[in-house]
N, C-alpha and C positions, 0 to 999 in steps of 0.2 A: 816741320810736318811734311810728310811725303805726299806729293800731288799724284792722284790716281789718273792714269791715262785710260779714259773710258773707251777710246777708239780701238784699243787692243783687246778689250774684253768682249765676252759674249753678251747677248741681250739679257739673259737671265741674271748674269752677274751685275750688269749695270743697274737693272731694276732693284736688285738687292742692295747694292751700295748706295743707291739714291733713296733707299727705304720706301720704295713704292710698292714692294711686296715683302712678305716675310719669308724666312728660310723654309718654313713648313709648306707655304704655298708653292715655292719654287720646287721643292722635293716632290710634292704631289703632282705638279705639272710635268716634271721630268718622267715620273712613273707612267703617266698617261701617254706621254710622247713615245715611250718605248712600245706601248701597246698599239697605238694608232698610227704612228709615223708622221703625225702633224708637226708643223713648226711650233716651237715653244711659245712664240708670241701669240699664235692662234689659240693655243690651249689656254693661255692665261686670260685672253679676251673672253673665250667661251665660258670659262669658270667665273667671270665677272671680277677678276682681281685687278685688271687694268682696262683702260678704254682704248678704242681704236686710235683716237688722236694721240694718246700717250705713246703707243707703239710707233706711229708715224714719226713723231718728233725724235724718238730715240734712233730709229733707223736712219733718218735724215742726218742727224748729228754724227752718228757713228760712221756712215759710209759716204757722207757728203752729197747725198741726192737732194735735188730741189723739191720742195713741197708745192702742191697745187690744190686749191680749193675750187673744184669745178662749179659748185653752186654760185660762186661769185663771178664767174666768167661766162655764164650760160648764154648771155646775149651775144657773145662773140664767137660762139662755137659754130663751125661750118658743118651742117648735116652731111654734106658729101664726104667730108673727111671722116666724120664719125662712122659712116657706113663703108669705110674701106675694109672693115672686117665684119663678119656676120654677127647677129645678135647672140646666137648660141655660143660662138667662140668667145665673144666679149664677156658673157656671163661666166663661162667655164673658166677662163683664164683671169678674170677680174682685171680687165684692161679696157682703156677707153682712149682712142686717138682723138685729140681735140684741136690740133693745129698742124699745118703743113707749110714749112718755109723752105723754099728752094727744094732740095731733095732730102730734107730731114723731117721726119714725122715725129711730132711731140706726143708722147703717150703717157697717160696717167695709169699707174699700177698700184696694187696693194703691196707688192713686193718686187721692187726693181732688181733685187738680187737673183730673181728667177731667170737665169740666162736662157733656158730653153724657151720660155715664153717670149722673150725679146727676139730670139732667133726666128721663132715661128711668125711673129708679126713682120719681121724683115723679109722673110721668104714670101709671105702672103701678099705684101704690098709693094715690094721692090724698093723701099726707101730705107735710108739710114734711120736709126731709132734713137731718140733722146728720151730716156725714161724719167718720169716724175713719180713722186710717192704721194698717195692720199688714202683716205679711209675706204673700207669696203662699202659702207652705206653711201658715201658720196659717189662712188663709181656706179653702184647698182641703180641709184635714183637717176643718174644722168643717162645710163644706158637705156632705161625705160622711156626717157623723153626723146632721145635722138636717134637711136639705131632702129632700123626698120626691118621687119620680116615680111614686108609686102611681096606677094607673088604677082608676076606680070599678068595683067588682065589679057594680054595678048595670048598667053598660054591657055586661058579659059576659053577665049573665042576660037582658038584652034581646035577645041574638042566639041564645038557646036554641032558638027556633023554626026557625033556619036552620042546623041541625047539620051538614048536608053541607058548607056553606061553611067551617065551623070545622075539620073534620077532613080535608077534601080536600087531597091533595098537589099538585093541578094548577091551583089557582086563581091568578089573576094576582098578580104581586109587589106592585103598588100596593095591591091589596085586602088582602094579607097585612099590610102595614105599618099599614093603617088599622084592622085588626081588633082590638078591645079585648082579646080573649083572647090574641092573639099578644103584644100590648104587656104584658099581665099576666105572661105566661110569661117574657118577656125581663126584665121589671122584677125578678122574683124572683131571676134569675141575676145581674143587675147588682148588686143589693143584697148578694148573697152575696159577690161579688168585692170590693165596697167594704169589707165587714166582714172580709175575709181568710179566709172560710170555705173549708175543704177539701172539704166535702161538703154537698149539699142533700138533705134527706129530705122527700119528699112522701108523707104517711102517712094513708091513709083511716081515719077513725074511724066510730063508729056514726051520729053526726048531723052531723059536719063533716069537713073534710079539713085535717089539721094540717101546717104547714110548719116544719121545724126545720133549723138550720144547725149544722154542727160547726165551732167556732172554737177554735183552739189545743187541739184534741183533746177538747173538751167540747161536748156538744150544748146548743143554746139554742133555746127555743121562740120563733119569730118572729111567726107569725100563723096564724089559721084562715081558711079560705075555705069558702063554703057547699057543702053536699053536692051541690047541683045543678050546681056548676061542676067538681066533682072529675073526672068522666070526660073532659070536654072538655080540661081542663088536662093530664091525664095523656096523652091522645091527642096533644096538641100536642108534649109532650116526646118522645113515641115517634117522631113525625115528625122532630123535630130530630136524633134519634139514629139515623135510618134503620132503625127497627124496624117490625115488622108490627102495624098498629093494629087489625087484625081478630082477632089472637090474644091472648086475655087469660087463658088457662088454664095457659100454660107460661112459665117464666122466659125472658127475652130480655136481650140486651145490645147496645149500639151506641155510636157516638161521633160527635161533631160539634164545632163551634167557634163562637165568637162574638167580635165585635170590641168591645173595651172600651178606650176612650180611646186609640185608635190602636195597640193591641197585641192580638194574637190569643191568646185563651184557649181551650185544648182542654177539651172536656167528654166525660166517659165516663158513659154511661147504663146502668143495670141495673134491670130490672123483675122483680117476683116477686108472684104472686097471694096475696092474703090474704082473710080472711073478709069484709072490708068493701070489697074492691076491690083493684086493683093498687097495690102500693107501688113508687114510683120513687125510686131513689137516683142522684144526679148527682155524680160526682167532678169537682172543678174543678182543672185542671192548668195552671199558669202556665208559659209558655215562657221566662220570664226566665232567662237563662243564669247569673245571679248565684247562684241557688240550688244550682248544681252546681259551686261553687268549693270545692275541698278545704280552703282556708284559712278558710272561713266557716261550715262545717257544725257547728263546736263542739268539735272535738278540742283537747285541751290542748296548749300549746306544747311540752311534753316528749314527748307521744305522737305528734304528727303526723310528726316526722322518722322515727320507727320504722316507722309505717304506710307512709309514702312509700317507704321502702327496700324494704318487702315487695312493694308493687305494681309496683316497677320490676324485680323478678326476672325472668329469662327464662323460668322454668318453675315449676311448683308450683301449689298452690291456696290462695286466700285466701277464707275463709268469713266472711260477715256473719250474725250470729244475733240473734234477738229476736222478739217477738210481732208480729202484724199491726198496722200503723200505727206502728211504731217508727222509721221513716225509713230502713229498709234499702235500698230502691230508690234513694233520694236519694244515699246513700253510694256505692252501686255506680256510679251515673251520674257522680258527682263524681270517682270514681276513674278511670273511663274517660276523662272529660274531661281529666284530668291527664296520662294516659299516651298518649292517642291522638296519632298523627302520621302523616304520609304514608308512612312506611317500614313501618308495621305494618298487617297485615290483622286486623280485629276483627269477630267475629261475636257477636251476642246472640240468645238464644232466650228469649222472655218470654210471660207470660200475665196480662194483655195487654201490648202495647207501649204504654207510657204517654207517653213523650217520644221524639221523633225527632231523630236527630243526623246531620249530614253525615259522610261517610267511614266510617260504621259500618254494617255489614250487619245489619239487625235482622229477626228472624224471629218470627212470632207463632204460638203454639200454636193448633191448630184441631182439636178432638176430633171434629168432624163428618166429617173426612176422615182420621181416625186419625193426625193430625200432633201427636204428643206430644213431651215433652222428650227422651226417649231417641231417638226416630226423627230428630228435628231434629239432635241432637248427632252421631249417626252420619253424617248427611249433611255436617255441617260439617267433620268430621275428614277428609273426602275433598276439601275445598275449600281446602287449604293455609292454615289460620289461624295467626296468631301468638298472639292473645288471644281467649278465649271467655268470654262472660258467660252463666251459666245462671240464669234468674230465680229458680228454687227447686228444691232437691233434695227430691223428694216420695217417691221409691221407690228400691228397690235397684238396678234397671237404670240409672236416670239417675245415681245415685251412683257406680256402678261405671265407667260410661263417662267421667264427669267426672274420677274419680281416675286412670284410665288415660291420659286426655288430658294431665293435668298431669305425669304421670311421663314421657311421651314427647315432652317438649320444648315444651309449651304452657303459658301462664299462664291459669289458670281462676279467674274470680271468680264466686261463687255465694252463695246464702243458705240458711239452715237454721233451723227453728223450735226453739230451745232457750232456757232461761232465762239461761244464762251461757256464757262461753267454754269452760271446762274440760269441761262436760257435753256439748259438741258432739262430742268424741272418743268418749264413751260412746255417744252417739246413733248415730254412724256404725257402731260395733261392733254395736249392737243391730239395725241395719238389715241386717247380714250382710256388711259390708265387712271383709276380712281386716286384721288389725292391722298386718301388714308393709306393706300398700298404703297405709293411712292414714299410717303413719310416714314413708313415702317421699314422699307427695304433699303433705300439709297443711303449709304454711309459717307460717300466721298465722290466728288466729281472733279476730274482733272482735264483742263483745257490745255492743248499744246500746239506748238508750231516748231518748225526747224529753221534756224538762221544759219547762214554761211559764216564760217570762221575765217578770219584774216590769215593770209599766208604769213607765217612767221619769218620767211626768208626775205620778204620785201616790204612789210608794213612800215609806215612812217608815222611819227607822232605829229599831230596837228599843232601848228604854232599858235593858232588862234581859232577858237570855236565860235562861229556866229551865234549870238544869243537868240535871235529869232528861230533858229533851228532846234532849240531845246524847249520842249513844252514845260509849262510851270509844274505839272504834277510829277515830273521826273527830274526836275532841276536839282533837287536835294541829293539824288543818287549820283549824279554826274559832277556835282560841284567839287572842285579841287582835285579831280582825277585826271590822269593822262588819257586823252582821247586819240585814237589812231585812225588813219585813213588808208584806203587800199592804194597800191601802186601797180603791181603786176610784174611778173618775171616768168622765166621759162618753167620753173617748178610748178607754178599755178596756172600755166597756159595763158599768162597775161590777163587773168581775170582779177587778181588781187585776193582771191579767196581759195582756201584749201580745206575741204571737209565741211561738215555741218554738225550742229549741236542743238539739242532741244531747249526750248524755253517753256516754262510750265506755270500754270495758275491752278493751285490746289484749293478747292473749296470743301471743307468738312461740313457736312449737313448736321448742324448743331440743333439743340432742342428749340431754340428761338426760330431758326430757319424752318424747322418742321412745323411749328405753329403757324408761321406766315404762309407756308404752303397750304395748310388746311384752310386758312382764311382766304386763299386765292389772291395773295398779294402779287404785285407786278414784279417783273424781272429786275427792274431798276431798284425797287425797294429791297429785294432780297440781296442784290449785289452790294448795296450800301451797308447792310448789316454784316455780310460776309467780309467786307473789307475792314470793318471795325473789329471783327474777330480775328483778323490776321491774314486774310487772303490777299495774295499779291497778284495784280493783273498781269496779263501777257506783256503789256508795254513796260511795266515795271521790271519784269523778269528779263526782258530784252535789254533794258537800260542797264541792268546789273552786268550783263555780258559786255556791254560797251565800256562800262567803268572798269572792268577787269582786262580790257584790251583784247577781247576775244572777237568782237565784231565791230561794225561801223554804225554810225548814226543812220546812214542811208538804208542799210540792211534792216535795222531795227524798225524803221517806219515802213519799209516795203512789206514786211511780214505781218506787222501788227495793225496797220491802218488800212 
């Protein structure tokens, strides 16, 4: 049998001989390569025929390059070495310098065969280059963590004498882009997006201005900027949000957007005066449709069919409940995304409209012209709707109109601020809604929270779980399952967590619960019946996430107790 010398073959031939791709797939990739000029490996990856890691292994074997997994050495990466090249250059060339020994710079690359990229890095840094090969994702994730596009605050302070240029809305676009203050303001937002922050807080202090990001629901201190830059930075953000820069005594709000890696990110600005100056909060809203997929928001596989059945009803009301920041709006949008089609007329009234959808008529509350929830709802009822989403039930009038709409042939989705699903019925009664109206209207109540997900890069299995830490009512869910603990690494910013997922308690308002409501039974009695009928509590839902290795025992208790 003749042994094949793979080192003398092309990548496509090796893949074919190893039966990792078919001949048809190779021919298709070669045709695409002729049109686009891409490397054959990149085409095959883009088409989904091979993985990044497969290509890395082949090139390493064929050309003798060392491989490197940057995610495993992140604790040893020197940021000063990583920043020997600019962030833009690193992204463009898909390279990352990670180690400097004597006069040799060790560089991770997606393609060490790219001699021009190696030469550019040598010219830029003045060092000899030792290339390593790794995957595109590994390089891009590490670039986001370690390379900086910070602009010198000294540059900003140097333009302090020309304040009119800084805060003017009318200066030319090319001047804007060259302005160090504008670059600093944009850099803060870009950094927040890279770190998956949901909010940016610009907080004036006595001697500095502190910048904090809310990542996975927890605030992290990022940097301080000099007090002398504070007013100009805040003015720049007010311009971005379309706010009045001359008014600093009253709260304001605005919205804008920014382009980040070829996708638009919506920004919502809110200012409020404080003793040390105006506080600016920027909500970062990603337009990525994947976050509004009902299958991906975190509902258990046993719960999601029940909820899907409820939101497909022709009439009635579905209430999402939980505190501020618990993901209620995301659940509502995911629900609308699931049921929206060309045959249905959908209206929403929100304060404010955070995300915009085609084929859905979205209305924003505007107190300045007396456009509140109740007034908007009354107008919608005259506009032949099939489905209505009410951002929040805040008062008796809004609640009454929403209940009446759901009784008269409309499906109403809305939110309410309560701790759990059963107490929402009591809350509606306390607001002044008659029990018979609630009984006829409400079909389903969903309580929800968000728990932080364990970082897959560093989580560790617990050798022994202390029994006192497991409550008796969830012991059955966790018994015999692998329980993980947080550790912390560069990928998760040493928090041990990366991302969040919803936990849900879905209560279907059955005939028995409706009868109990009419009899004014207590919340505890209603909860007992709901649990017998299959409702899972928030604690039980969180325990399921622990059993699946998604979150920790500490996070479960932090969110649910």
